PyMOL CGO cylinders between C-alpha atoms (Angstrom):
from pymol import cmd
from pymol.cgo import CYLINDER

trace = [
    CYLINDER, -108.85, -85.87, 22.88, -106.97, -88.15, 25.34, 0.3, 1, 1, 1, 1, 1, 1,
    CYLINDER, -106.97, -88.15, 25.34, -103.99, -90.21, 22.86, 0.3, 1, 1, 1, 1, 1, 1,
    CYLINDER, -103.99, -90.21, 22.86, -104.44, -93.58, 24.17, 0.3, 1, 1, 1, 1, 1, 1,
    CYLINDER, -104.44, -93.58, 24.17, -101.51, -94.46, 26.55, 0.3, 1, 1, 1, 1, 1, 1,
    CYLINDER, -101.51, -94.46, 26.55, -97.98, -97.00, 24.26, 0.3, 1, 1, 1, 1, 1, 1,
    CYLINDER, -97.98, -97.00, 24.26, -98.25, -100.07, 24.65, 0.3, 1, 1, 1, 1, 1, 1,
    CYLINDER, -98.25, -100.07, 24.65, -94.95, -102.56, 24.39, 0.3, 1, 1, 1, 1, 1, 1,
    CYLINDER, -94.95, -102.56, 24.39, -97.28, -105.66, 24.29, 0.3, 1, 1, 1, 1, 1, 1,
    CYLINDER, -97.28, -105.66, 24.29, -96.68, -108.00, 21.22, 0.3, 1, 1, 1, 1, 1, 1,
    CYLINDER, -96.68, -108.00, 21.22, -100.06, -108.67, 20.72, 0.3, 1, 1, 1, 1, 1, 1,
    CYLINDER, -100.06, -108.67, 20.72, -100.87, -106.02, 19.49, 0.3, 1, 1, 1, 1, 1, 1,
    CYLINDER, -100.87, -106.02, 19.49, -97.63, -105.61, 16.65, 0.3, 1, 1, 1, 1, 1, 1,
    CYLINDER, -97.63, -105.61, 16.65, -98.70, -106.64, 13.26, 0.3, 1, 1, 1, 1, 1, 1,
    CYLINDER, -98.70, -106.64, 13.26, -98.08, -110.41, 12.53, 0.3, 1, 1, 1, 1, 1, 1,
    CYLINDER, -98.08, -110.41, 12.53, -95.37, -110.14, 9.94, 0.3, 1, 1, 1, 1, 1, 1,
    CYLINDER, -95.37, -110.14, 9.94, -93.56, -108.17, 13.82, 0.3, 1, 1, 1, 1, 1, 1,
    CYLINDER, -93.56, -108.17, 13.82, -94.55, -111.43, 16.30, 0.3, 1, 1, 1, 1, 1, 1,
    CYLINDER, -94.55, -111.43, 16.30, -91.98, -113.69, 16.50, 0.3, 1, 1, 1, 1, 1, 1,
    CYLINDER, -91.98, -113.69, 16.50, -94.05, -116.60, 16.89, 0.3, 1, 1, 1, 1, 1, 1,
    CYLINDER, -94.05, -116.60, 16.89, -96.43, -115.81, 14.08, 0.3, 1, 1, 1, 1, 1, 1,
    CYLINDER, -96.43, -115.81, 14.08, -93.22, -115.19, 12.05, 0.3, 1, 1, 1, 1, 1, 1,
    CYLINDER, -93.22, -115.19, 12.05, -91.75, -118.16, 12.53, 0.3, 1, 1, 1, 1, 1, 1,
    CYLINDER, -91.75, -118.16, 12.53, -95.07, -120.59, 11.98, 0.3, 1, 1, 1, 1, 1, 1,
    CYLINDER, -95.07, -120.59, 11.98, -95.12, -118.28, 9.01, 0.3, 1, 1, 1, 1, 1, 1,
    CYLINDER, -95.12, -118.28, 9.01, -90.92, -117.48, 7.79, 0.3, 1, 1, 1, 1, 1, 1,
    CYLINDER, -90.92, -117.48, 7.79, -89.17, -120.51, 9.69, 0.3, 1, 1, 1, 1, 1, 1,
    CYLINDER, -89.17, -120.51, 9.69, -86.80, -120.64, 11.87, 0.3, 1, 1, 1, 1, 1, 1,
    CYLINDER, -86.80, -120.64, 11.87, -84.06, -118.58, 10.29, 0.3, 1, 1, 1, 1, 1, 1,
    CYLINDER, -84.06, -118.58, 10.29, -86.33, -115.61, 9.63, 0.3, 1, 1, 1, 1, 1, 1,
    CYLINDER, -86.33, -115.61, 9.63, -86.01, -115.46, 13.30, 0.3, 1, 1, 1, 1, 1, 1,
    CYLINDER, -86.01, -115.46, 13.30, -83.00, -113.75, 14.54, 0.3, 1, 1, 1, 1, 1, 1,
    CYLINDER, -83.00, -113.75, 14.54, -81.91, -114.22, 18.05, 0.3, 1, 1, 1, 1, 1, 1,
    CYLINDER, -81.91, -114.22, 18.05, -83.73, -111.29, 20.53, 0.3, 1, 1, 1, 1, 1, 1,
    CYLINDER, -83.73, -111.29, 20.53, -87.12, -112.84, 18.59, 0.3, 1, 1, 1, 1, 1, 1,
    CYLINDER, -87.12, -112.84, 18.59, -86.17, -116.36, 19.98, 0.3, 1, 1, 1, 1, 1, 1,
    CYLINDER, -86.17, -116.36, 19.98, -85.98, -115.19, 23.29, 0.3, 1, 1, 1, 1, 1, 1,
    CYLINDER, -85.98, -115.19, 23.29, -88.30, -113.42, 23.53, 0.3, 1, 1, 1, 1, 1, 1,
    CYLINDER, -88.30, -113.42, 23.53, -90.57, -116.32, 22.42, 0.3, 1, 1, 1, 1, 1, 1,
    CYLINDER, -90.57, -116.32, 22.42, -89.12, -118.54, 25.63, 0.3, 1, 1, 1, 1, 1, 1,
    CYLINDER, -89.12, -118.54, 25.63, -90.13, -115.31, 27.37, 0.3, 1, 1, 1, 1, 1, 1,
    CYLINDER, -90.13, -115.31, 27.37, -93.40, -114.66, 26.38, 0.3, 1, 1, 1, 1, 1, 1,
    CYLINDER, -93.40, -114.66, 26.38, -93.76, -111.00, 28.18, 0.3, 1, 1, 1, 1, 1, 1,
    CYLINDER, -93.76, -111.00, 28.18, -91.14, -108.39, 28.81, 0.3, 1, 1, 1, 1, 1, 1,
    CYLINDER, -91.14, -108.39, 28.81, -92.90, -105.47, 30.98, 0.3, 1, 1, 1, 1, 1, 1,
    CYLINDER, -92.90, -105.47, 30.98, -94.62, -102.68, 31.35, 0.3, 1, 1, 1, 1, 1, 1,
    CYLINDER, -94.62, -102.68, 31.35, -91.45, -100.65, 29.27, 0.3, 1, 1, 1, 1, 1, 1,
    CYLINDER, -91.45, -100.65, 29.27, -90.82, -103.03, 27.14, 0.3, 1, 1, 1, 1, 1, 1,
    CYLINDER, -90.82, -103.03, 27.14, -91.71, -105.21, 24.54, 0.3, 1, 1, 1, 1, 1, 1,
    CYLINDER, -91.71, -105.21, 24.54, -90.49, -109.24, 24.60, 0.3, 1, 1, 1, 1, 1, 1,
    CYLINDER, -90.49, -109.24, 24.60, -88.41, -108.84, 21.45, 0.3, 1, 1, 1, 1, 1, 1,
    CYLINDER, -88.41, -108.84, 21.45, -86.27, -105.03, 23.49, 0.3, 1, 1, 1, 1, 1, 1,
    CYLINDER, -86.27, -105.03, 23.49, -85.82, -106.99, 26.48, 0.3, 1, 1, 1, 1, 1, 1,
    CYLINDER, -85.82, -106.99, 26.48, -83.92, -109.74, 24.85, 0.3, 1, 1, 1, 1, 1, 1,
    CYLINDER, -83.92, -109.74, 24.85, -81.39, -107.35, 22.86, 0.3, 1, 1, 1, 1, 1, 1,
    CYLINDER, -81.39, -107.35, 22.86, -81.33, -105.63, 26.05, 0.3, 1, 1, 1, 1, 1, 1,
    CYLINDER, -81.33, -105.63, 26.05, -80.09, -108.87, 27.71, 0.3, 1, 1, 1, 1, 1, 1,
    CYLINDER, -80.09, -108.87, 27.71, -77.95, -109.85, 24.94, 0.3, 1, 1, 1, 1, 1, 1,
    CYLINDER, -77.95, -109.85, 24.94, -76.26, -106.58, 24.59, 0.3, 1, 1, 1, 1, 1, 1,
    CYLINDER, -76.26, -106.58, 24.59, -75.33, -107.57, 27.99, 0.3, 1, 1, 1, 1, 1, 1,
    CYLINDER, -75.33, -107.57, 27.99, -73.40, -110.40, 26.60, 0.3, 1, 1, 1, 1, 1, 1,
    CYLINDER, -73.40, -110.40, 26.60, -71.96, -109.06, 23.46, 0.3, 1, 1, 1, 1, 1, 1,
    CYLINDER, -71.96, -109.06, 23.46, -74.48, -110.74, 21.70, 0.3, 1, 1, 1, 1, 1, 1,
    CYLINDER, -74.48, -110.74, 21.70, -73.45, -113.97, 22.39, 0.3, 1, 1, 1, 1, 1, 1,
    CYLINDER, -73.45, -113.97, 22.39, -75.07, -116.81, 22.64, 0.3, 1, 1, 1, 1, 1, 1,
    CYLINDER, -75.07, -116.81, 22.64, -72.00, -119.29, 24.13, 0.3, 1, 1, 1, 1, 1, 1,
    CYLINDER, -72.00, -119.29, 24.13, -71.84, -116.37, 26.61, 0.3, 1, 1, 1, 1, 1, 1,
    CYLINDER, -71.84, -116.37, 26.61, -75.26, -115.65, 27.26, 0.3, 1, 1, 1, 1, 1, 1,
    CYLINDER, -75.26, -115.65, 27.26, -75.85, -119.51, 28.22, 0.3, 1, 1, 1, 1, 1, 1,
    CYLINDER, -75.85, -119.51, 28.22, -73.56, -118.77, 30.50, 0.3, 1, 1, 1, 1, 1, 1,
    CYLINDER, -73.56, -118.77, 30.50, -75.69, -116.69, 33.04, 0.3, 1, 1, 1, 1, 1, 1,
    CYLINDER, -75.69, -116.69, 33.04, -76.95, -118.65, 36.10, 0.3, 1, 1, 1, 1, 1, 1,
    CYLINDER, -76.95, -118.65, 36.10, -80.77, -118.16, 37.04, 0.3, 1, 1, 1, 1, 1, 1,
    CYLINDER, -80.77, -118.16, 37.04, -79.79, -115.28, 39.25, 0.3, 1, 1, 1, 1, 1, 1,
    CYLINDER, -79.79, -115.28, 39.25, -77.63, -112.81, 37.30, 0.3, 1, 1, 1, 1, 1, 1,
    CYLINDER, -77.63, -112.81, 37.30, -80.68, -113.68, 34.39, 0.3, 1, 1, 1, 1, 1, 1,
    CYLINDER, -80.68, -113.68, 34.39, -83.51, -112.64, 37.41, 0.3, 1, 1, 1, 1, 1, 1,
    CYLINDER, -83.51, -112.64, 37.41, -81.79, -108.96, 37.12, 0.3, 1, 1, 1, 1, 1, 1,
    CYLINDER, -81.79, -108.96, 37.12, -82.87, -107.73, 34.17, 0.3, 1, 1, 1, 1, 1, 1,
    CYLINDER, -82.87, -107.73, 34.17, -86.16, -106.24, 35.29, 0.3, 1, 1, 1, 1, 1, 1,
    CYLINDER, -86.16, -106.24, 35.29, -88.57, -107.91, 33.11, 0.3, 1, 1, 1, 1, 1, 1,
    CYLINDER, -88.57, -107.91, 33.11, -86.85, -111.26, 33.88, 0.3, 1, 1, 1, 1, 1, 1,
    CYLINDER, -86.85, -111.26, 33.88, -88.46, -113.42, 36.75, 0.3, 1, 1, 1, 1, 1, 1,
    CYLINDER, -88.46, -113.42, 36.75, -87.31, -116.78, 37.95, 0.3, 1, 1, 1, 1, 1, 1,
    CYLINDER, -87.31, -116.78, 37.95, -89.41, -118.43, 35.78, 0.3, 1, 1, 1, 1, 1, 1,
    CYLINDER, -89.41, -118.43, 35.78, -88.13, -116.91, 32.73, 0.3, 1, 1, 1, 1, 1, 1,
    CYLINDER, -88.13, -116.91, 32.73, -84.29, -117.22, 33.89, 0.3, 1, 1, 1, 1, 1, 1,
    CYLINDER, -84.29, -117.22, 33.89, -84.98, -120.79, 34.13, 0.3, 1, 1, 1, 1, 1, 1,
    CYLINDER, -84.98, -120.79, 34.13, -86.95, -121.42, 30.61, 0.3, 1, 1, 1, 1, 1, 1,
    CYLINDER, -86.95, -121.42, 30.61, -83.76, -119.26, 29.44, 0.3, 1, 1, 1, 1, 1, 1,
    CYLINDER, -83.76, -119.26, 29.44, -81.71, -121.03, 30.74, 0.3, 1, 1, 1, 1, 1, 1,
    CYLINDER, -81.71, -121.03, 30.74, -82.96, -124.75, 29.94, 0.3, 1, 1, 1, 1, 1, 1,
    CYLINDER, -82.96, -124.75, 29.94, -83.84, -124.17, 26.05, 0.3, 1, 1, 1, 1, 1, 1,
    CYLINDER, -83.84, -124.17, 26.05, -79.40, -122.98, 26.18, 0.3, 1, 1, 1, 1, 1, 1,
    CYLINDER, -79.40, -122.98, 26.18, -78.10, -126.17, 27.95, 0.3, 1, 1, 1, 1, 1, 1,
    CYLINDER, -78.10, -126.17, 27.95, -80.51, -127.85, 25.35, 0.3, 1, 1, 1, 1, 1, 1,
    CYLINDER, -80.51, -127.85, 25.35, -78.68, -126.16, 22.90, 0.3, 1, 1, 1, 1, 1, 1,
    CYLINDER, -78.68, -126.16, 22.90, -74.91, -127.18, 24.53, 0.3, 1, 1, 1, 1, 1, 1,
    CYLINDER, -74.91, -127.18, 24.53, -76.40, -130.47, 24.67, 0.3, 1, 1, 1, 1, 1, 1,
    CYLINDER, -76.40, -130.47, 24.67, -77.13, -130.61, 21.10, 0.3, 1, 1, 1, 1, 1, 1,
    CYLINDER, -77.13, -130.61, 21.10, -74.00, -129.59, 20.18, 0.3, 1, 1, 1, 1, 1, 1,
    CYLINDER, -74.00, -129.59, 20.18, -72.05, -132.73, 21.78, 0.3, 1, 1, 1, 1, 1, 1,
    CYLINDER, -72.05, -132.73, 21.78, -74.57, -134.94, 19.96, 0.3, 1, 1, 1, 1, 1, 1,
    CYLINDER, -74.57, -134.94, 19.96, -73.47, -132.86, 16.32, 0.3, 1, 1, 1, 1, 1, 1,
    CYLINDER, -73.47, -132.86, 16.32, -70.13, -132.98, 17.55, 0.3, 1, 1, 1, 1, 1, 1,
    CYLINDER, -70.13, -132.98, 17.55, -67.39, -136.04, 15.44, 0.3, 1, 1, 1, 1, 1, 1,
    CYLINDER, -67.39, -136.04, 15.44, -68.23, -139.23, 17.57, 0.3, 1, 1, 1, 1, 1, 1,
    CYLINDER, -68.23, -139.23, 17.57, -64.87, -140.06, 18.95, 0.3, 1, 1, 1, 1, 1, 1,
    CYLINDER, -64.87, -140.06, 18.95, -64.14, -143.81, 20.90, 0.3, 1, 1, 1, 1, 1, 1,
    CYLINDER, -64.14, -143.81, 20.90, -60.37, -144.39, 20.30, 0.3, 1, 1, 1, 1, 1, 1,
    CYLINDER, -60.37, -144.39, 20.30, -58.49, -141.26, 21.26, 0.3, 1, 1, 1, 1, 1, 1,
    CYLINDER, -58.49, -141.26, 21.26, -55.53, -141.39, 19.04, 0.3, 1, 1, 1, 1, 1, 1,
    CYLINDER, -55.53, -141.39, 19.04, -54.26, -137.38, 20.10, 0.3, 1, 1, 1, 1, 1, 1,
    CYLINDER, -54.26, -137.38, 20.10, -54.66, -134.69, 22.54, 0.3, 1, 1, 1, 1, 1, 1,
    CYLINDER, -54.66, -134.69, 22.54, -56.97, -133.24, 19.93, 0.3, 1, 1, 1, 1, 1, 1,
    CYLINDER, -56.97, -133.24, 19.93, -59.01, -136.32, 20.17, 0.3, 1, 1, 1, 1, 1, 1,
    CYLINDER, -59.01, -136.32, 20.17, -59.18, -136.73, 24.21, 0.3, 1, 1, 1, 1, 1, 1,
    CYLINDER, -59.18, -136.73, 24.21, -60.60, -132.35, 23.80, 0.3, 1, 1, 1, 1, 1, 1,
    CYLINDER, -60.60, -132.35, 23.80, -62.36, -133.25, 20.89, 0.3, 1, 1, 1, 1, 1, 1,
    CYLINDER, -62.36, -133.25, 20.89, -64.36, -135.73, 23.14, 0.3, 1, 1, 1, 1, 1, 1,
    CYLINDER, -64.36, -135.73, 23.14, -64.70, -133.44, 26.39, 0.3, 1, 1, 1, 1, 1, 1,
    CYLINDER, -64.70, -133.44, 26.39, -65.45, -130.03, 25.48, 0.3, 1, 1, 1, 1, 1, 1,
    CYLINDER, -65.45, -130.03, 25.48, -68.55, -130.32, 24.82, 0.3, 1, 1, 1, 1, 1, 1,
    CYLINDER, -68.55, -130.32, 24.82, -69.42, -131.38, 28.29, 0.3, 1, 1, 1, 1, 1, 1,
    CYLINDER, -69.42, -131.38, 28.29, -66.27, -128.82, 30.13, 0.3, 1, 1, 1, 1, 1, 1,
    CYLINDER, -66.27, -128.82, 30.13, -65.99, -126.34, 27.74, 0.3, 1, 1, 1, 1, 1, 1,
    CYLINDER, -65.99, -126.34, 27.74, -68.53, -123.23, 29.51, 0.3, 1, 1, 1, 1, 1, 1,
    CYLINDER, -68.53, -123.23, 29.51, -68.55, -124.62, 32.58, 0.3, 1, 1, 1, 1, 1, 1,
    CYLINDER, -68.55, -124.62, 32.58, -68.82, -121.60, 35.29, 0.3, 1, 1, 1, 1, 1, 1,
    CYLINDER, -68.82, -121.60, 35.29, -66.89, -124.28, 38.52, 0.3, 1, 1, 1, 1, 1, 1,
    CYLINDER, -66.89, -124.28, 38.52, -64.31, -127.05, 37.67, 0.3, 1, 1, 1, 1, 1, 1,
    CYLINDER, -64.31, -127.05, 37.67, -65.08, -129.78, 36.95, 0.3, 1, 1, 1, 1, 1, 1,
    CYLINDER, -65.08, -129.78, 36.95, -62.14, -132.80, 36.61, 0.3, 1, 1, 1, 1, 1, 1,
    CYLINDER, -62.14, -132.80, 36.61, -62.74, -135.90, 34.35, 0.3, 1, 1, 1, 1, 1, 1,
    CYLINDER, -62.74, -135.90, 34.35, -61.58, -139.09, 33.44, 0.3, 1, 1, 1, 1, 1, 1,
    CYLINDER, -61.58, -139.09, 33.44, -61.17, -140.91, 30.47, 0.3, 1, 1, 1, 1, 1, 1,
    CYLINDER, -61.17, -140.91, 30.47, -60.63, -144.78, 31.49, 0.3, 1, 1, 1, 1, 1, 1,
    CYLINDER, -60.63, -144.78, 31.49, -59.14, -146.48, 28.35, 0.3, 1, 1, 1, 1, 1, 1,
    CYLINDER, -59.14, -146.48, 28.35, -58.57, -150.25, 27.30, 0.3, 1, 1, 1, 1, 1, 1,
    CYLINDER, -58.57, -150.25, 27.30, -55.35, -150.83, 25.60, 0.3, 1, 1, 1, 1, 1, 1,
    CYLINDER, -55.35, -150.83, 25.60, -55.98, -149.99, 22.20, 0.3, 1, 1, 1, 1, 1, 1,
    CYLINDER, -55.98, -149.99, 22.20, -56.68, -146.85, 23.42, 0.3, 1, 1, 1, 1, 1, 1,
    CYLINDER, -56.68, -146.85, 23.42, -60.78, -146.59, 22.94, 0.3, 1, 1, 1, 1, 1, 1,
    CYLINDER, -60.78, -146.59, 22.94, -62.57, -145.26, 25.89, 0.3, 1, 1, 1, 1, 1, 1,
    CYLINDER, -62.57, -145.26, 25.89, -64.43, -148.03, 28.08, 0.3, 1, 1, 1, 1, 1, 1,
    CYLINDER, -64.43, -148.03, 28.08, -65.70, -144.67, 30.19, 0.3, 1, 1, 1, 1, 1, 1,
    CYLINDER, -65.70, -144.67, 30.19, -66.39, -141.24, 31.19, 0.3, 1, 1, 1, 1, 1, 1,
    CYLINDER, -66.39, -141.24, 31.19, -66.75, -140.33, 33.83, 0.3, 1, 1, 1, 1, 1, 1,
    CYLINDER, -66.75, -140.33, 33.83, -66.77, -136.60, 35.91, 0.3, 1, 1, 1, 1, 1, 1,
    CYLINDER, -66.77, -136.60, 35.91, -64.58, -136.94, 39.58, 0.3, 1, 1, 1, 1, 1, 1,
    CYLINDER, -64.58, -136.94, 39.58, -64.99, -134.15, 41.24, 0.3, 1, 1, 1, 1, 1, 1,
    CYLINDER, -64.99, -134.15, 41.24, -67.25, -130.10, 40.84, 0.3, 1, 1, 1, 1, 1, 1,
    CYLINDER, -67.25, -130.10, 40.84, -65.08, -127.41, 42.98, 0.3, 1, 1, 1, 1, 1, 1,
    CYLINDER, -65.08, -127.41, 42.98, -65.87, -123.82, 42.74, 0.3, 1, 1, 1, 1, 1, 1,
    CYLINDER, -65.87, -123.82, 42.74, -63.82, -121.89, 40.06, 0.3, 1, 1, 1, 1, 1, 1,
    CYLINDER, -63.82, -121.89, 40.06, -60.71, -121.79, 42.80, 0.3, 1, 1, 1, 1, 1, 1,
    CYLINDER, -60.71, -121.79, 42.80, -59.75, -126.04, 42.16, 0.3, 1, 1, 1, 1, 1, 1,
    CYLINDER, -59.75, -126.04, 42.16, -61.46, -129.11, 42.80, 0.3, 1, 1, 1, 1, 1, 1,
    CYLINDER, -61.46, -129.11, 42.80, -60.59, -132.21, 45.12, 0.3, 1, 1, 1, 1, 1, 1,
    CYLINDER, -60.59, -132.21, 45.12, -59.51, -135.00, 43.62, 0.3, 1, 1, 1, 1, 1, 1,
    CYLINDER, -59.51, -135.00, 43.62, -60.31, -138.90, 45.47, 0.3, 1, 1, 1, 1, 1, 1,
    CYLINDER, -60.31, -138.90, 45.47, -56.60, -140.36, 43.59, 0.3, 1, 1, 1, 1, 1, 1,
    CYLINDER, -56.60, -140.36, 43.59, -58.33, -144.06, 45.95, 0.3, 1, 1, 1, 1, 1, 1,
    CYLINDER, -58.33, -144.06, 45.95, -61.41, -143.77, 43.53, 0.3, 1, 1, 1, 1, 1, 1,
    CYLINDER, -61.41, -143.77, 43.53, -59.91, -142.98, 40.21, 0.3, 1, 1, 1, 1, 1, 1,
    CYLINDER, -59.91, -142.98, 40.21, -57.72, -146.21, 40.71, 0.3, 1, 1, 1, 1, 1, 1,
    CYLINDER, -57.72, -146.21, 40.71, -60.68, -148.21, 42.15, 0.3, 1, 1, 1, 1, 1, 1,
    CYLINDER, -60.68, -148.21, 42.15, -62.95, -146.87, 38.84, 0.3, 1, 1, 1, 1, 1, 1,
    CYLINDER, -62.95, -146.87, 38.84, -59.86, -148.18, 36.89, 0.3, 1, 1, 1, 1, 1, 1,
    CYLINDER, -59.86, -148.18, 36.89, -59.95, -151.52, 38.29, 0.3, 1, 1, 1, 1, 1, 1,
    CYLINDER, -59.95, -151.52, 38.29, -63.58, -152.32, 37.55, 0.3, 1, 1, 1, 1, 1, 1,
    CYLINDER, -63.58, -152.32, 37.55, -63.75, -151.81, 34.40, 0.3, 1, 1, 1, 1, 1, 1,
    CYLINDER, -63.75, -151.81, 34.40, -60.20, -153.15, 33.20, 0.3, 1, 1, 1, 1, 1, 1,
    CYLINDER, -60.20, -153.15, 33.20, -58.21, -149.55, 32.20, 0.3, 1, 1, 1, 1, 1, 1,
    CYLINDER, -58.21, -149.55, 32.20, -54.57, -149.76, 31.00, 0.3, 1, 1, 1, 1, 1, 1,
    CYLINDER, -54.57, -149.76, 31.00, -54.44, -146.34, 30.39, 0.3, 1, 1, 1, 1, 1, 1,
    CYLINDER, -54.44, -146.34, 30.39, -56.02, -142.66, 31.74, 0.3, 1, 1, 1, 1, 1, 1,
    CYLINDER, -56.02, -142.66, 31.74, -56.46, -139.71, 30.72, 0.3, 1, 1, 1, 1, 1, 1,
    CYLINDER, -56.46, -139.71, 30.72, -57.41, -136.75, 33.09, 0.3, 1, 1, 1, 1, 1, 1,
    CYLINDER, -57.41, -136.75, 33.09, -59.07, -133.66, 32.40, 0.3, 1, 1, 1, 1, 1, 1,
    CYLINDER, -59.07, -133.66, 32.40, -59.40, -130.35, 33.75, 0.3, 1, 1, 1, 1, 1, 1,
    CYLINDER, -59.40, -130.35, 33.75, -61.25, -126.81, 32.93, 0.3, 1, 1, 1, 1, 1, 1,
    CYLINDER, -61.25, -126.81, 32.93, -60.57, -123.32, 33.95, 0.3, 1, 1, 1, 1, 1, 1,
    CYLINDER, -60.57, -123.32, 33.95, -63.03, -121.29, 33.82, 0.3, 1, 1, 1, 1, 1, 1,
    CYLINDER, -63.03, -121.29, 33.82, -60.89, -118.22, 33.79, 0.3, 1, 1, 1, 1, 1, 1,
    CYLINDER, -60.89, -118.22, 33.79, -59.77, -118.91, 30.49, 0.3, 1, 1, 1, 1, 1, 1,
    CYLINDER, -59.77, -118.91, 30.49, -55.98, -119.45, 31.62, 0.3, 1, 1, 1, 1, 1, 1,
    CYLINDER, -55.98, -119.45, 31.62, -54.82, -122.46, 30.09, 0.3, 1, 1, 1, 1, 1, 1,
    CYLINDER, -54.82, -122.46, 30.09, -51.44, -122.78, 31.64, 0.3, 1, 1, 1, 1, 1, 1,
    CYLINDER, -51.44, -122.78, 31.64, -50.94, -125.67, 34.44, 0.3, 1, 1, 1, 1, 1, 1,
    CYLINDER, -50.94, -125.67, 34.44, -50.89, -124.22, 37.38, 0.3, 1, 1, 1, 1, 1, 1,
    CYLINDER, -50.89, -124.22, 37.38, -48.38, -125.62, 40.95, 0.3, 1, 1, 1, 1, 1, 1,
    CYLINDER, -48.38, -125.62, 40.95, -51.35, -127.72, 41.71, 0.3, 1, 1, 1, 1, 1, 1,
    CYLINDER, -51.35, -127.72, 41.71, -52.16, -129.18, 38.67, 0.3, 1, 1, 1, 1, 1, 1,
    CYLINDER, -52.16, -129.18, 38.67, -49.13, -130.30, 38.15, 0.3, 1, 1, 1, 1, 1, 1,
    CYLINDER, -49.13, -130.30, 38.15, -48.75, -131.50, 41.61, 0.3, 1, 1, 1, 1, 1, 1,
    CYLINDER, -48.75, -131.50, 41.61, -52.35, -133.64, 40.93, 0.3, 1, 1, 1, 1, 1, 1,
    CYLINDER, -52.35, -133.64, 40.93, -50.83, -135.05, 37.69, 0.3, 1, 1, 1, 1, 1, 1,
    CYLINDER, -50.83, -135.05, 37.69, -47.89, -137.12, 39.64, 0.3, 1, 1, 1, 1, 1, 1,
    CYLINDER, -47.89, -137.12, 39.64, -49.92, -137.65, 42.08, 0.3, 1, 1, 1, 1, 1, 1,
    CYLINDER, -49.92, -137.65, 42.08, -52.66, -139.82, 40.04, 0.3, 1, 1, 1, 1, 1, 1,
    CYLINDER, -52.66, -139.82, 40.04, -49.41, -140.84, 37.74, 0.3, 1, 1, 1, 1, 1, 1,
    CYLINDER, -49.41, -140.84, 37.74, -47.75, -141.79, 40.93, 0.3, 1, 1, 1, 1, 1, 1,
    CYLINDER, -47.75, -141.79, 40.93, -51.07, -144.29, 41.76, 0.3, 1, 1, 1, 1, 1, 1,
    CYLINDER, -51.07, -144.29, 41.76, -51.56, -145.99, 38.51, 0.3, 1, 1, 1, 1, 1, 1,
    CYLINDER, -51.56, -145.99, 38.51, -47.88, -147.07, 37.64, 0.3, 1, 1, 1, 1, 1, 1,
    CYLINDER, -47.88, -147.07, 37.64, -48.29, -149.10, 41.06, 0.3, 1, 1, 1, 1, 1, 1,
    CYLINDER, -48.29, -149.10, 41.06, -51.05, -150.80, 39.79, 0.3, 1, 1, 1, 1, 1, 1,
    CYLINDER, -51.05, -150.80, 39.79, -49.60, -150.94, 36.10, 0.3, 1, 1, 1, 1, 1, 1,
    CYLINDER, -49.60, -150.94, 36.10, -51.27, -148.14, 34.95, 0.3, 1, 1, 1, 1, 1, 1,
    CYLINDER, -51.27, -148.14, 34.95, -50.73, -145.09, 32.61, 0.3, 1, 1, 1, 1, 1, 1,
    CYLINDER, -50.73, -145.09, 32.61, -51.51, -141.62, 32.62, 0.3, 1, 1, 1, 1, 1, 1,
    CYLINDER, -51.51, -141.62, 32.62, -51.49, -140.69, 29.52, 0.3, 1, 1, 1, 1, 1, 1,
    CYLINDER, -51.49, -140.69, 29.52, -52.10, -137.62, 29.43, 0.3, 1, 1, 1, 1, 1, 1,
    CYLINDER, -52.10, -137.62, 29.43, -54.40, -134.10, 31.34, 0.3, 1, 1, 1, 1, 1, 1,
    CYLINDER, -54.40, -134.10, 31.34, -55.70, -131.83, 29.92, 0.3, 1, 1, 1, 1, 1, 1,
    CYLINDER, -55.70, -131.83, 29.92, -56.75, -128.77, 30.65, 0.3, 1, 1, 1, 1, 1, 1,
    CYLINDER, -56.75, -128.77, 30.65, -59.57, -127.10, 29.31, 0.3, 1, 1, 1, 1, 1, 1,
    CYLINDER, -59.57, -127.10, 29.31, -61.20, -123.59, 28.27, 0.3, 1, 1, 1, 1, 1, 1,
    CYLINDER, -61.20, -123.59, 28.27, -63.56, -122.44, 26.12, 0.3, 1, 1, 1, 1, 1, 1,
    CYLINDER, -63.56, -122.44, 26.12, -62.17, -122.20, 22.76, 0.3, 1, 1, 1, 1, 1, 1,
    CYLINDER, -62.17, -122.20, 22.76, -58.39, -123.60, 23.37, 0.3, 1, 1, 1, 1, 1, 1,
    CYLINDER, -58.39, -123.60, 23.37, -56.59, -126.42, 26.34, 0.3, 1, 1, 1, 1, 1, 1,
    CYLINDER, -56.59, -126.42, 26.34, -53.36, -127.21, 27.31, 0.3, 1, 1, 1, 1, 1, 1,
    CYLINDER, -53.36, -127.21, 27.31, -51.80, -131.22, 26.96, 0.3, 1, 1, 1, 1, 1, 1,
    CYLINDER, -51.80, -131.22, 26.96, -49.02, -131.98, 29.16, 0.3, 1, 1, 1, 1, 1, 1,
    CYLINDER, -49.02, -131.98, 29.16, -48.09, -134.35, 26.97, 0.3, 1, 1, 1, 1, 1, 1,
    CYLINDER, -48.09, -134.35, 26.97, -47.94, -132.29, 24.43, 0.3, 1, 1, 1, 1, 1, 1,
    CYLINDER, -47.94, -132.29, 24.43, -46.05, -129.70, 26.68, 0.3, 1, 1, 1, 1, 1, 1,
    CYLINDER, -46.05, -129.70, 26.68, -44.12, -132.59, 28.32, 0.3, 1, 1, 1, 1, 1, 1,
    CYLINDER, -44.12, -132.59, 28.32, -45.36, -132.16, 31.30, 0.3, 1, 1, 1, 1, 1, 1,
    CYLINDER, -45.36, -132.16, 31.30, -45.82, -135.62, 32.43, 0.3, 1, 1, 1, 1, 1, 1,
]
cmd.load_cgo(trace, "trace")
C-alpha cells in the first residue's frame, strides 16, 4: 500500500496548531513570533510550512524582530517561499509595529535635555538602514515648533542644505535648532565630517541670531550629544 505524501500545508494541521485558529481561540498572546509571521505570509513552500519558513527567517536574524524589521524586501525574497507580495506584507506589518511604538512613546513637546531630543527622534531614526539628517526647530521656551527631515542619503552620509535650514527657521519663527542624524553602522562617534557640518550650521545660525543647541548622533539603542560632550 502506497503511503500518502507528507504535506506541509497548514490546512491539514489540527486546529490548535493552526495560527489563525489559535489566535481566534486563544488570543494574540498565545502565538509565537513565527506563528504571527506565518499568518502574514499565509503559506510556505512545498517543503516546509509557513510556520517553519517563518522560524527560518527569524533564525537568520537571531530571532530578533527589530533586526527583522531592518531587512529590505529584496533581502526577504532571498528566502525560498517568500515572493514580492509576501515580502511587502512582512515589511508593512513591521513598519506598523515600529510606528505604533513611536506613538506609545513619551509625548515630548519641550526639550529640556539631550535625552528628551533623543526620545523624540529615536522612533523615527533609530532603526534606519540609511543615513538621514533631521532638524528640531524650537521657540524661546525650547518647545518644538516643527520636526523636519532635511536630507536622506546613503549609509556613508547625507547632504545638508544650510540655506534650507535657515529659511525654514525664519518662516517658523524659531530661535534655536537641534540637529540630528543617524549612523546605521551603530558607531556613535562623531566623524570629522559630522563636526564640520555642525560648525557650518552654527556659523549660519549665528549670523541670523539663532542658536544650535545640540547635534545628536542616533543609533539603535544609544546616542551621542555634541552638547553633552562639549563638542559645540
